[in-house]
C-alpha positions, 0 to 999 in steps of 0.5 A: 616052416614046421611046429618045432614040437615036430622036429625029430618027426619031420625036417623043415627049412625053418621051424617056429615055437608057437605062442599062445594067443587067445581070440578076443572075438568070433575069428574064421580059420582059413586055410589061406590067407585071401578071404575067399580061401575055403573056411575050415573052422569058426573060433569062438570068442576065448579059445586058445590058438598057438601062433607059428607066424604073424605076417600081413595082418594075418596069423599062421598057426594051430586051433589045438582044440580042433587040431587044424592049422590054417591063417586068421586075421591078427587082429582078432588076437591078444596073446597071452602072457 
């Protein structure tokens, strides 16, 4: 899966449009879903996180201010309307 904004640059079997979310509290951005996965960054409360997929209690997406893609706990995010 890839961000639909990259469709003209990369081929992927599926594309997703990012949905804007905000962190409710401090959030750990990880390389993978397991808690033992490498930590990429710590997101502060109120930071934007662009969700591409929600599954199994995790969100996969982009921390745009850091330019990082990773997983975090979905329950720590709230949808921005």
